[in-house]
C-alpha positions in Angstrom: 52.9 191.3 27.0 52.5 188.9 24.0 56.3 187.8 24.3 55.8 187.2 28.1 52.6 185.2 27.5 54.4 183.0 24.8 57.5 182.6 26.9 55.3 181.3 29.9 53.4 179.1 27.5 56.8 177.7 25.8 58.1 177.2 29.2 55.3 175.6 30.7 54.8 173.3 28.1 58.1 172.1 27.6 58.6 171.5 31.6 55.4 169.8 31.8 56.1 167.4 28.8 59.6 166.7 30.1 58.1 165.8 33.5 55.3 164.1 32.3 57.7 162.1 30.2 60.2 161.1 32.6 57.4 160.3 35.3 55.3 158.2 33.0 58.7 156.3 31.8 59.6 155.6 35.4 56.1 154.5 36.1 55.6 152.1 33.2 59.3 150.6 33.7 58.3 150.0 37.4 55.0 148.2 36.1 57.0 146.1 33.5 59.5 145.2 36.0 57.6 144.5 39.1 57.7 140.9 38.9 61.2 140.9 38.6 61.8 142.9 41.7 63.2 141.0 44.7 62.1 141.5 48.1 64.7 141.8 51.0 64.7 143.0 54.4 66.4 146.3 55.0 67.7 148.1 58.2 67.4 151.9 58.8 71.3 153.1 59.2 70.0 156.6 59.8 67.5 159.1 59.2 68.2 162.0 57.0 66.5 165.2 57.9 66.0 168.2 55.5 64.7 171.3 57.1 63.1 174.0 54.8 62.5 177.4 56.1 59.4 179.1 55.3 59.2 182.7 54.3 59.2 184.4 57.5 57.8 187.9 56.3 54.7 186.1 55.2 53.8 184.0 58.3 56.1 184.3 61.1 54.5 181.8 63.3 55.2 178.8 61.2 57.7 176.7 61.9 60.4 175.4 59.6 59.2 172.5 57.3 61.3 168.9 58.7 61.5 166.2 56.2 62.7 162.7 57.2 63.8 160.0 54.9 65.3 156.7 56.1 68.9 155.7 54.8 68.2 151.8 54.4 70.9 149.1 54.3 70.0 145.8 52.5 72.0 142.6 51.4 71.1 141.3 47.8 70.7 137.5 47.2 74.4 137.7 45.7 75.5 139.1 49.1 76.2 142.8 48.1 75.5 145.3 50.4 73.5 148.2 49.3 72.5 151.4 51.1 70.1 153.9 49.6 68.2 156.8 50.8 64.1 156.2 50.3 62.2 158.8 48.1 59.4 158.9 50.2 59.6 159.5 54.1 57.6 161.5 56.9 57.5 164.9 58.3 57.9 166.4 61.5 60.7 167.1 64.4 60.2 163.5 65.3 60.4 161.0 62.9 58.3 157.7 62.8 61.7 155.9 61.4 64.2 154.8 64.0 67.8 153.7 63.2 68.2 149.9 63.3 64.2 149.2 62.5 63.8 146.4 59.7 62.0 147.3 56.8 61.2 145.2 53.7 62.7 146.7 50.7 62.2 145.9 46.9 65.4 145.6 44.5 65.7 145.2 40.8 68.7 142.5 40.4 69.5 143.9 37.2 69.8 147.5 38.4 67.3 148.9 36.0 65.1 150.4 38.9 66.5 152.0 42.0 65.7 150.2 45.2 62.4 151.1 47.1 60.6 150.7 50.4 58.2 147.7 49.7 55.1 150.0 50.3 52.6 151.4 47.9 53.8 154.7 48.5 57.2 153.8 48.2 56.9 152.3 44.7 54.4 154.5 43.2 54.1 158.0 44.7 57.5 159.5 42.9 55.8 158.4 39.8 52.5 159.7 40.5 53.4 163.1 41.9 55.5 163.5 38.7 52.5 162.9 36.4 50.5 165.1 38.5 53.2 168.0 38.3 53.4 167.7 34.5 49.6 167.8 34.2 49.5 170.9 36.2 52.2 172.5 34.0 50.2 171.5 30.9 47.2 172.8 32.3 48.7 176.1 33.0 49.7 176.2 29.6 46.1 175.8 28.5 45.1 178.1 31.0 47.4 180.8 29.4 46.3 180.0 26.0 42.6 180.5 27.0 43.3 183.9 28.9 45.7 185.4 26.3 45.3 184.0 22.9 43.3 186.6 21.7 45.6 189.4 23.0 48.7 187.5 21.6 47.6 186.9 18.1 45.6 190.6 17.6 49.0 192.6 18.0 
């Protein structure tokens, strides 16, 4: 029991610190470089659909989860053509994104940041979710510590 609790604490701590570090680094870098980002007009080339099957034994009435991410193409000031799949999208069988639709894009001319949609969620949501996930892992470590520490050290 104590090795299991110690192992879980170690895994949760390391995972939480790693996720938190990467997400904070990306968020700070984005904040630091935001004035250098260049706005461009992009066109949706294709909508990438990812389907996740839910566990049928637990809730057979649930439909699969469908995530839609726009594949966007844009041209930089230098004339280079770039394609990227957005990290943010929508859910559902029918996407609100349509091929040929024009969207505002932000890109880093120096290439230190990947291009994103020029929306608040496009810029900040991935970092925010990462910070939240890292905090959850660290909270689980704290919960294990508070719940099992007396049992761990007494044996």
